[in-house]
C-alpha positions in Angstrom: 27.8 -42.9 6.9 29.0 -40.8 4.0 32.4 -41.7 2.5 35.0 -39.0 2.5 35.7 -37.2 -0.7 39.3 -37.3 -2.0 39.4 -35.6 -5.4 42.4 -35.6 -7.7 46.2 -35.2 -7.4 48.5 -32.4 -8.8 46.6 -31.1 -11.9 43.6 -33.2 -10.9 42.6 -30.9 -8.1 42.9 -30.7 -4.4 43.3 -33.5 -1.8 41.1 -33.9 1.2 42.2 -36.7 3.5 39.1 -37.9 5.2 35.4 -37.7 6.2 36.2 -36.5 9.7 37.6 -33.3 8.4 34.3 -32.6 6.6 32.3 -33.4 9.7 34.4 -31.0 11.7 34.4 -28.2 9.2 32.3 -25.3 10.4 31.8 -23.7 7.0 33.4 -23.2 3.6 34.6 -19.8 2.6 35.0 -19.5 -1.2 37.2 -22.4 -2.2 39.0 -22.9 1.1 37.9 -25.0 4.0 39.0 -24.1 7.5 39.2 -27.1 9.8 38.7 -26.6 13.5 38.4 -28.9 16.5 40.2 -27.4 19.5 43.6 -27.1 17.9 45.0 -24.4 15.6 43.2 -24.2 12.3 44.4 -26.3 9.4 43.9 -24.9 5.9 42.9 -27.4 3.2 44.1 -26.9 -0.4 42.0 -25.1 -3.0 38.9 -27.1 -4.1 38.8 -27.6 -7.9 36.1 -29.5 -9.9 37.4 -32.8 -11.2 38.2 -33.1 -14.8 35.3 -34.4 -16.9 37.4 -37.3 -18.0 38.3 -38.4 -14.5 37.4 -41.8 -13.3 36.2 -42.4 -9.7 37.2 -45.2 -7.3 34.8 -45.6 -4.5 35.9 -48.2 -1.9 35.1 -49.6 1.5 37.7 -51.5 3.5 36.6 -54.1 6.0 38.2 -56.2 8.7 37.8 -59.8 7.3 36.9 -61.2 10.7 34.5 -58.5 12.2 33.2 -57.2 8.9 33.6 -53.7 10.3 35.0 -50.7 8.4 38.5 -50.1 9.5 41.1 -47.3 9.1 43.8 -48.0 6.6 46.5 -46.6 4.3 45.7 -46.4 0.6 48.2 -46.0 -2.2 46.8 -45.4 -5.7 49.3 -45.4 -8.5 48.1 -43.8 -11.7 48.8 -44.7 -15.3 51.5 -42.0 -15.2 53.2 -43.7 -12.3 52.2 -41.1 -9.8 51.0 -42.0 -6.3 48.0 -39.9 -5.2 48.6 -38.3 -1.8 46.2 -36.8 0.7 48.5 -34.7 3.0 52.0 -33.3 2.6 53.1 -35.0 5.8 52.8 -38.5 4.1 54.2 -39.3 0.7 53.2 -43.0 0.5 49.5 -42.4 -0.4 46.7 -41.2 1.9 45.1 -42.3 5.1 41.4 -43.2 5.3 38.9 -44.1 7.9 37.9 -47.0 5.7 35.6 -45.4 3.1 36.8 -43.2 0.4 36.2 -41.8 -3.1 39.1 -40.7 -5.3 39.2 -39.1 -8.7 41.9 -40.7 -10.8 43.2 -40.3 -14.4 41.9 -42.9 -16.8 44.1 -45.8 -17.6 46.0 -48.5 -15.8 45.6 -47.9 -12.1 47.0 -49.9 -9.1 45.2 -49.7 -5.8 47.0 -51.0 -2.6 45.4 -51.0 0.8 47.5 -51.8 3.9 47.3 -51.5 7.7 50.5 -52.1 9.6 52.3 -55.3 10.2 49.6 -57.7 11.2 47.1 -57.1 8.3 47.9 -58.5 4.9 47.9 -55.8 2.3 45.7 -56.2 -0.7 46.3 -54.9 -4.2 44.0 -54.6 -7.2 44.9 -53.6 -10.7 42.2 -51.6 -12.4 41.7 -50.3 -15.9 39.7 -47.1 -15.5 37.8 -45.6 -18.5 37.1 -41.9 -18.7 34.2 -41.0 -16.5 33.9 -44.6 -15.1 33.0 -45.2 -11.5 34.1 -48.4 -9.8 32.8 -49.4 -6.4 34.9 -51.8 -4.4 34.8 -53.7 -1.1 38.2 -54.8 0.1 39.0 -57.1 3.1 42.1 -57.1 5.2 42.9 -60.4 6.9 45.1 -60.7 10.0 48.5 -62.5 9.6 48.9 -63.6 13.2 46.0 -62.1 15.2 48.3 -60.8 17.9 45.7 -58.4 19.4 43.5 -61.3 20.4 46.4 -62.7 22.3 46.9 -59.6 24.4 49.6 -57.9 22.3 49.3 -54.1 21.8 51.6 -52.2 19.5 52.6 -48.5 19.7 55.0 -45.8 18.8 56.1 -43.6 21.7 58.3 -41.1 19.9 56.4 -39.0 17.4 56.4 -35.2 17.0 53.5 -33.0 16.0 55.9 -30.0 15.7 59.5 -31.0 15.8 60.9 -27.7 14.6 60.8 -27.6 10.9 57.2 -26.3 10.8 56.8 -26.8 7.1 53.6 -28.9 7.5 50.7 -28.3 9.8 48.6 -31.1 11.2 45.8 -31.4 13.8 45.2 -34.0 16.4 42.5 -35.8 14.4 44.9 -36.3 11.5 47.6 -37.7 13.7 45.1 -40.1 15.3 44.0 -41.3 11.9 47.6 -41.7 10.8 48.3 -44.0 13.7 45.1 -46.0 13.4 45.6 -46.3 9.7 49.1 -47.8 10.3 47.6 -50.5 12.5 48.9 -49.0 15.8 46.9 -49.4 19.0 48.3 -46.1 20.5 50.6 -43.2 19.6 52.4 -40.9 22.0 52.7 -37.4 20.6 55.5 -35.3 21.8 56.2 -31.6 21.8 55.5 -29.2 20.4 51.8 -29.4 19.8 49.4 -27.4 17.7 47.8 -25.8 20.7 47.9 -22.4 22.2 49.7 -22.6 25.6 49.5 -26.4 25.9 49.0 -27.9 29.4 48.5 -31.5 30.4 44.8 -30.9 30.9 44.4 -29.4 27.4 46.3 -32.2 25.8 44.3 -34.9 27.6 41.1 -33.3 26.4 42.1 -33.0 22.7 43.7 -36.5 22.7 40.6 -38.1 24.2 38.4 -36.4 21.7 40.1 -38.1 18.7 40.7 -41.5 20.4 38.4 -44.5 19.9 37.8 -47.8 21.6 40.4 -49.3 19.2 43.0 -46.6 19.2 44.4 -44.3 21.8 46.2 -41.0 21.1 48.2 -39.8 24.1 50.7 -37.1 24.7 54.2 -37.4 26.1 57.5 -35.6 26.2 60.8 -36.2 24.4 62.4 -35.9 27.7 65.0 -35.6 28.8 66.4 -34.0 25.7 69.7 -32.6 26.8 72.6 -30.9 25.1 75.2 -29.7 27.5 75.2 -25.9 27.4 73.5 -26.1 24.0 76.4 -27.7 22.2 75.2 -30.3 19.7 78.4 -32.3 20.1 77.6 -32.9 23.8 74.3 -34.7 23.9 73.6 -36.4 27.2 70.7 -38.2 25.5 67.1 -38.0 24.3 64.3 -39.9 26.0 60.5 -40.6 25.7 58.0 -41.2 28.4 54.9 -43.3 28.8 52.0 -43.2 31.2 53.3 -40.1 33.0 50.8 -38.0 34.9 50.5 -34.4 33.9 50.9 -32.8 37.3 53.0 -33.3 40.4 51.3 -33.9 43.8 51.9 -30.2 44.5 50.0 -29.4 41.2 53.0 -28.3 39.1 52.7 -28.8 35.4 54.9 -31.7 34.3 55.6 -30.2 30.9 56.9 -27.0 32.4 59.0 -28.9 34.9 60.6 -31.2 32.3 61.3 -28.2 30.0 63.3 -26.6 32.8 65.4 -29.7 33.1 66.3 -30.1 29.4 68.5 -27.9 27.2 68.0 -28.1 23.5 70.8 -27.2 21.0 71.9 -23.5 21.2 70.4 -23.1 24.7 73.8 -21.9 25.9 72.8 -20.1 29.1 70.6 -22.8 30.5 71.8 -24.3 33.8 72.8 -27.9 33.0 71.0 -30.7 34.7 71.8 -34.4 34.3 69.3 -36.8 32.8 68.8 -38.9 35.9 67.1 -36.0 37.7 64.5 -35.9 34.9 64.2 -39.7 35.2 63.5 -39.4 38.9 60.7 -36.8 38.2 59.1 -39.0 35.5 59.1 -41.9 37.9 57.5 -39.8 40.6 54.8 -39.0 38.1 54.0 -42.7 37.6 55.7 -42.9 34.1 58.5 -44.9 32.6 61.3 -43.4 30.5 63.4 -44.8 27.7 66.7 -43.8 26.1 66.0 -43.4 22.4 68.3 -43.5 19.3 71.2 -44.1 21.8 73.9 -44.5 19.1 72.8 -41.9 16.5 75.6 -39.5 15.4 76.7 -37.7 12.2 78.9 -34.9 10.9 77.5 -31.8 9.3 77.1 -28.0 9.3 76.0 -26.4 12.6 76.3 -23.1 14.5 75.5 -19.5 14.1 73.3 -19.1 17.2 73.8 -19.2 20.9 77.3 -17.8 20.6 78.5 -20.8 18.6 80.3 -20.1 15.4 79.2 -21.8 12.2 81.2 -25.0 11.6 81.0 -26.8 8.2 81.9 -30.2 9.6 80.7 -30.4 13.2 80.2 -33.6 15.2 76.5 -33.7 15.7 75.2 -36.0 18.4 71.9 -37.6 19.2 73.8 -40.1 21.4 72.9 -41.2 24.9 76.3 -40.0 26.3 75.1 -40.2 29.8 73.8 -43.8 29.5 76.9 -45.5 30.8 76.8 -43.4 34.0 73.0 -43.8 34.4 73.3 -47.6 33.9 76.0 -48.0 36.5 74.5 -45.8 39.2 71.0 -47.1 38.7 69.9 -48.0 36.2 67.9 -44.7 36.3 66.0 -45.4 33.1 63.5 -48.2 32.2 64.0 -49.3 28.6 66.3 -48.8 25.6 65.3 -48.3 22.0 67.2 -50.9 19.9 65.4 -50.2 16.7 64.8 -46.9 14.9 63.8 -46.2 11.3 64.7 -49.1 9.0 67.1 -47.0 6.9 69.2 -46.2 10.1 71.1 -49.5 9.6 74.3 -48.6 11.5 72.4 -46.9 14.3 70.2 -50.0 14.8 73.2 -52.4 14.7 75.1 -50.4 17.3 72.0 -50.1 19.5 71.5 -53.8 19.5 75.2 -54.4 20.3 74.8 -51.9 23.2 71.8 -53.8 24.5 73.4 -57.2 24.2 76.4 -55.9 26.1 74.3 -54.6 28.9 72.4 -57.9 29.1 75.7 -59.8 29.3 76.8 -57.7 32.3 73.6 -58.5 34.1 71.5 -55.4 33.3 68.1 -56.6 32.4 67.1 -53.5 30.4 64.0 -54.2 28.2 64.3 -53.4 24.5 61.8 -51.0 22.8 61.6 -49.3 19.5 60.3 -45.9 18.1 60.4 -43.9 14.9 61.1 -40.3 15.8 58.4 -39.4 13.2 58.0 -35.7 12.6 54.6 -34.6 11.2 55.8 -31.0 10.4 58.3 -32.3 7.8 57.1 -33.1 4.2 56.7 -36.9 4.2 57.7 -37.1 7.8 54.4 -38.1 9.4 54.8 -41.8 9.2 54.4 -43.4 12.7 54.8 -47.1 13.3 57.5 -47.8 10.7 59.1 -49.5 13.6 57.1 -50.3 16.7 57.0 -52.1 20.0 54.6 -54.9 20.7 53.8 -55.4 24.4 51.8 -58.3 25.9 49.3 -57.1 28.5 47.3 -59.5 30.7 43.9 -57.9 31.5 43.1 -54.2 30.8 45.4 -52.5 28.3 45.5 -48.9 29.5 48.6 -46.9 29.2 49.7 -47.7 32.8 49.2 -51.4 32.2 51.2 -51.2 28.9 54.0 -49.3 30.7 54.1 -51.8 33.5 54.3 -54.8 31.1 56.9 -53.0 29.0 59.1 -52.4 32.0 58.8 -56.1 32.8 60.2 -56.9 29.4 57.0 -58.3 27.8 58.0 -56.9 24.4 59.2 -57.6 21.0 60.2 -54.9 18.5 59.8 -54.9 14.7 60.3 -53.1 11.4 57.9 -55.5 9.7 57.9 -59.2 10.7 56.1 -60.6 13.7 57.6 -63.1 16.2 56.6 -64.9 19.3 58.9 -66.8 21.6 58.3 -69.1 24.6 60.4 -71.7 26.5 57.9 -74.3 27.7 55.3 -72.3 29.7 57.6 -69.3 30.1 57.0 -66.2 28.1 59.1 -63.2 27.1 60.4 -61.4 30.2 60.2 -64.4 32.5 63.0 -65.8 34.7 63.5 -69.5 34.7 65.2 -70.6 38.0 67.9 -73.3 37.6 68.0 -75.8 40.4 69.8 -78.4 38.2 70.5 -78.7 34.5 67.3 -77.9 32.6 65.9 -79.6 29.5 63.2 -77.4 28.0 61.7 -76.8 24.6 61.9 -73.4 23.0 59.1 -72.4 20.5 59.7 -69.8 17.8 56.7 -68.7 15.7 57.2 -66.0 13.1 55.2 -64.3 10.3 56.1 -62.0 7.5 54.9 -58.4 7.8 51.7 -57.4 6.1 53.2 -55.3 3.3 53.0 -56.6 -0.3 55.6 -59.1 -1.3 56.9 -59.6 2.3 58.1 -63.0 3.2 60.3 -64.6 5.9 63.9 -65.5 5.2 65.5 -66.6 8.5 64.8 -67.3 12.1 67.4 -67.2 14.8 67.7 -68.3 18.4 70.3 -66.2 20.3 72.0 -67.1 23.6 73.9 -64.5 25.5 74.3 -62.4 22.3 75.5 -65.2 20.0 73.4 -67.0 17.4 72.8 -70.5 18.8 70.7 -71.8 16.0 69.8 -70.3 12.6 67.0 -71.6 10.3 66.5 -70.6 6.7 62.9 -70.3 5.6 61.8 -71.8 2.4 61.4 -69.3 -0.5 58.2 -67.4 -0.5 57.0 -68.6 2.9 55.1 -66.1 5.1 55.0 -68.1 8.3 57.3 -70.5 10.2 57.4 -72.4 13.4 60.6 -73.9 14.9 61.0 -76.0 18.1 64.5 -76.2 19.7 65.4 -78.4 22.6 67.5 -76.6 25.2 69.9 -78.0 27.8 70.7 -75.1 30.1 72.7 -75.3 33.3 74.1 -71.8 33.6 72.7 -68.3 34.0 71.9 -67.2 30.5 69.5 -65.2 28.4 67.8 -66.1 25.1 66.1 -64.0 22.5 64.5 -64.9 19.2 65.0 -62.9 16.0 63.5 -63.2 12.5 64.2 -61.5 9.2 61.8 -60.5 6.4 62.5 -60.0 2.7 65.5 -57.6 3.4 68.0 -56.7 6.0 65.8 -53.8 6.9 62.9 -56.0 8.0 63.6 -57.6 11.4 61.9 -58.5 14.6 63.6 -59.3 17.9 62.1 -60.3 21.2 63.1 -59.4 24.7 64.9 -62.1 26.7 63.7 -65.1 28.6 66.2 -65.5 31.4 67.7 -68.6 33.0 68.9 -67.7 36.5 71.2 -69.8 38.6 72.1 -69.4 42.2 75.2 -67.5 41.1 73.3 -64.6 39.5 73.3 -61.3 41.3 71.8 -58.1 39.8 74.5 -55.4 39.5 74.4 -53.2 42.5 74.4 -49.4 41.9 77.9 -48.1 41.9 78.7 -45.7 44.7 80.8 -42.6 44.5 83.7 -42.4 46.9 84.0 -38.7 47.8 86.8 -36.9 49.6 85.8 -33.3 50.7 87.9 -30.5 52.1 86.1 -27.5 53.7 88.0 -24.3 54.4 87.6 -20.6 54.7 87.9 -19.0 51.3 90.1 -16.1 52.5 92.3 -17.6 55.1 92.3 -21.3 54.0 91.6 -22.3 57.6 89.8 -25.7 58.0 86.2 -25.4 59.1 83.8 -27.4 61.2 80.1 -28.0 60.2 77.9 -30.6 58.6 77.2 -31.9 55.1 73.9 -32.9 53.6 73.6 -35.7 51.0 70.5 -35.2 48.8 69.2 -36.2 45.4 66.9 -34.2 43.2 63.5 -35.4 41.9 63.5 -32.9 39.0 64.5 -29.7 40.7 63.2 -30.7 44.1 65.8 -31.8 46.6 65.2 -34.9 48.7 67.6 -35.2 51.7 69.1 -38.7 52.3 71.5 -38.0 55.2 73.2 -35.4 57.3 76.6 -35.8 59.1 78.9 -33.6 61.1 82.6 -33.0 60.1 85.5 -31.5 62.0 88.7 -29.7 61.0 88.0 -29.5 57.2 88.2 -32.9 55.6 85.6 -35.7 55.3 85.2 -38.9 53.3 81.9 -40.5 52.3 80.4 -43.1 50.0 77.3 -41.8 48.3 75.0 -42.7 45.3 76.4 -41.4 42.0 73.1 -39.4 41.6 73.8 -37.5 44.8 74.6 -33.8 45.5 76.4 -32.7 48.6 75.7 -29.4 50.4 78.2 -28.2 53.0 77.2 -25.9 55.9 79.4 -24.2 58.5 78.1 -21.6 61.0 78.6 -18.1 59.7 79.3 -19.2 56.1 77.3 -19.3 52.9 76.6 -23.0 52.1 78.0 -24.6 48.9 76.9 -27.7 47.0 78.5 -30.1 44.5 77.0 -32.7 42.2 78.9 -35.9 41.7 78.0 -35.8 38.0 78.1 -32.1 37.2 81.0 -30.9 39.3 83.5 -33.8 39.1 85.3 -32.5 36.0 87.2 -35.7 35.0 83.9 -37.6 34.9 81.9 -35.0 33.2 84.5 -34.3 30.5 84.8 -38.0 29.8 81.0 -38.4 29.4 80.7 -35.4 27.1 83.4 -36.7 24.8 81.9 -40.1 24.1 81.1 -41.3 20.6 79.0 -44.3 19.5 82.0 -46.8 19.4 82.8 -46.0 23.0 79.1 -46.6 24.1 79.3 -50.2 22.8 82.7 -50.8 24.5 82.5 -52.1 28.2 85.9 -50.4 29.0 83.9 -47.1 28.8 81.7 -48.3 31.7 84.8 -49.5 33.6 86.3 -46.1 33.2 83.2 -44.5 34.7 83.5 -46.8 37.7 87.2 -45.7 38.1 86.2 -42.0 38.0 83.5 -42.6 40.6 86.0 -44.3 42.9 88.0 -41.0 43.4 85.8 -37.9 43.6 87.5 -34.9 45.2 85.7 -31.7 46.1 87.1 -28.5 47.7 84.5 -26.3 49.4 85.9 -22.8 49.9 83.2 -21.1 51.9 82.5 -17.4 52.0 81.7 -15.7 55.3 78.1 -14.3 55.5 78.0 -10.6 55.7 
């Protein structure tokens, strides 16, 4: 197999990222190569002959255990301090399938090869003479070997085309980026570099670039919902996993979910609540997560969709609908508690939100994702944070999603951590018949990046640090056993820290469950309705239908008769009510959309309110008194 050619950097010529591009190229026209493969063409930079004084590094990267060539990330720092790059979407070096040649300036050169969190990066310092060629074989050793124990890691929130459109990538490059980062799978959200994308087309192109060791799949950042296009009113963003591409009736899931979401500036779009998208995703066999639930900032916005330009606008990526969706369901499956490492406050608040939900009995599994955007310069960096999921047996997307929903996860921005209590694993429930005396085991490893080490391990009970252990300077692995004496319903998670506050891993809980535990019941809405003639105000007789929507499809739950105008009912918070009277045009109301006190409260939430339980109590209060007036118009 011929190694890929990667020649130069800046004045040293053009950059070509990998052999697969060469293999897929149909032909070269002059000095420009057009790269095909089912997706839109990607144009390589102009090919220049390397300078006569250039030195050449030719390298092969192997898995130390299997001796197989493996994809990896390569950073070459030249004698001038420059890092050679291979694609504008990635600033940290270049991705490789495991064999590469690179032309470099003569002088002191540092070569670093890495592959995610569970492979120990290697570094070599080289002194390159003009015209010299060095051939290297490098080995990457596993830190913990989690894949052999059934752990798979992925990133479910990555964009091929987010909106900036400053950089173009194809599916093969995204697959290589994920594999080179040590991920087992990447879910690639809209938009895509395809003409008229459909689920069938996406399956085909993703399968074409997947391997037995890496799966590229497609998903949707859905729901992604701004109320009437106003960026201050974000109901929330989500991601999906293992969702089928078509409904049982054959409708395209992409088209259906696009109808249900409103992006910023989409002023005229009919608003729909997130839980109706959640119901559609579940009907398609997928799971759905709220992502970056506490992200907000202030900045310039406006000038489209009828919105004036504001220099200091409240801009929300918040999950404003999450308190409602939690209480009436929960209608979603997991919650991202870790985003990019530099989002310190966002991550801290997301973790507080998660701990608060756990303390109120909501066993929502924690996940993590990057929101990586390949169409931004330097933005195509999947897996900077990732979710590890333990799967027993086959590790297809459906199996991963099922295990993730059961809480078999830990999340990380670098370190690795495993946690058991006796024979119980992450996500398990330990029944308490009498006071329990068990042994908790915490095992942790530093991430694979150069210089990474462990600094601290923590055992957390019900959101409070129960035990904290400092790790000796320079250590990259640690194991701690803690004897537990538990007699109450409680939850425990383990957390470890790497060389900085940005490097952290945290597990999902192991639960102790006493006879006093009861999962929170979905909160019902108490509705008072009055039905009258619009012109005369006379009370009417008829029936009302309670239904819920799976996407845009109504599913009837009950029908009842009413007399003389008023009625009172208790219904799910996700319900809509349609009133019918003979000779009149029917009308419907949504508990969420049309109960103004509730909707206005939700749309005004900021991150501090999301991590305050009084917000959830306020939603309960608003659901306890829902009043609708149905003024029906006579049919002509």
